[in-house]
C-alpha positions as CSV (number, residue, x, y, z in Angstrom):
1,M,48.8,121.0,104.9
2,K,47.0,118.3,103.0
3,V,48.5,114.8,103.4
4,I,47.1,112.0,101.2
5,A,48.3,108.6,102.3
6,R,46.6,105.5,100.9
7,P,47.5,102.4,98.9
8,V,48.4,102.4,95.2
9,G,45.4,102.8,92.9
10,T,43.1,104.6,95.3
11,G,42.8,108.0,93.6
12,K,45.6,109.9,95.5
13,T,46.9,111.6,92.4
14,R,43.5,112.8,91.3
15,E,42.7,114.0,94.8
16,L,46.0,115.9,94.9
17,M,45.2,117.5,91.5
18,E,41.7,118.5,92.7
19,A,43.2,120.1,95.8
20,A,45.7,122.0,93.7
21,I,43.0,123.3,91.4
22,E,40.8,124.3,94.3
23,A,43.7,126.2,95.9
24,D,44.9,127.7,92.6
25,G,48.1,125.9,93.3
26,T,51.0,124.2,91.5
27,I,51.9,120.6,91.5
28,F,55.6,119.7,91.8
29,T,56.8,116.3,90.6
30,N,59.8,114.6,89.3
31,N,58.0,113.3,86.2
32,K,56.2,116.3,84.7
33,R,55.4,114.6,81.3
34,A,53.7,111.6,82.9
35,L,51.7,113.7,85.3
36,R,50.6,116.1,82.5
37,V,49.3,113.1,80.6
38,K,47.3,112.0,83.6
39,A,46.0,115.5,84.3
40,D,44.9,115.9,80.7
41,A,43.1,112.5,80.9
42,Y,41.2,113.8,84.0
43,G,40.3,117.0,82.1
44,F,42.6,119.1,84.3
45,D,44.2,120.8,81.3
46,T,44.7,124.1,83.2
47,L,46.6,122.5,86.1
48,N,50.1,124.0,86.5
49,I,52.7,121.2,86.9
50,I,56.4,121.9,87.5
51,D,59.5,119.8,87.8
52,W,63.1,120.2,88.9
53,D,64.0,122.3,85.8
54,D,61.1,124.7,86.4
55,L,62.0,124.9,90.1
56,F,65.6,125.7,89.6
57,A,64.8,128.2,86.7
58,G,62.3,130.0,88.9
59,D,59.6,129.2,86.3
60,F,56.7,129.1,88.7
61,D,54.7,131.5,90.8
62,P,56.1,131.4,94.4
63,E,52.9,133.1,95.7
64,K,50.8,130.0,94.8
65,P,50.7,127.0,97.1
66,I,52.8,123.9,96.0
67,F,51.4,120.4,96.2
68,V,54.1,117.7,95.9
69,H,53.3,114.6,93.9
70,K,54.9,111.4,95.3
71,L,57.0,113.1,98.0
72,E,59.0,110.0,98.5
73,D,60.2,109.9,94.9
74,V,61.0,113.6,94.9
75,M,63.1,113.3,98.1
76,E,64.8,110.1,96.8
77,E,65.8,111.9,93.6
78,L,67.0,114.9,95.5
79,L,69.1,112.9,98.0
80,S,70.6,110.6,95.4
81,S,71.4,113.2,92.7
82,D,72.7,115.9,95.0
83,Y,74.3,113.8,97.8
84,G,74.7,110.2,96.4
85,A,72.5,109.0,99.3
86,H,69.7,106.4,99.3
87,M,66.6,107.2,101.3
88,A,65.6,104.2,103.4
89,G,62.6,105.6,105.2
90,Y,60.8,108.7,106.5
91,S,58.2,109.7,108.9
92,V,55.1,111.9,108.5
93,A,53.4,113.8,111.2
94,M,49.6,113.9,110.7
95,E,47.8,117.0,112.0
96,K,45.7,116.5,115.1
């Protein structure tokens, strides 16, 4: 599993997109339109990007690896919309 953790403005999104393209994968995000604009600006017009609507509709290839853009935002949206909860923190285990 690829984990990209760096400060804002250091190229994390581009690196995630490049990894998804290399793996013939899909990027899952909670803001598909904004990420599509960014992907197009980078010249990644073939990159497959999905959001909650696509996920729930099954409009994606489950055989392809999924790369999550801004995991903290995705989890916050999931918890707040489905459970009325507010995520206050999380931990990440880095591979050895």
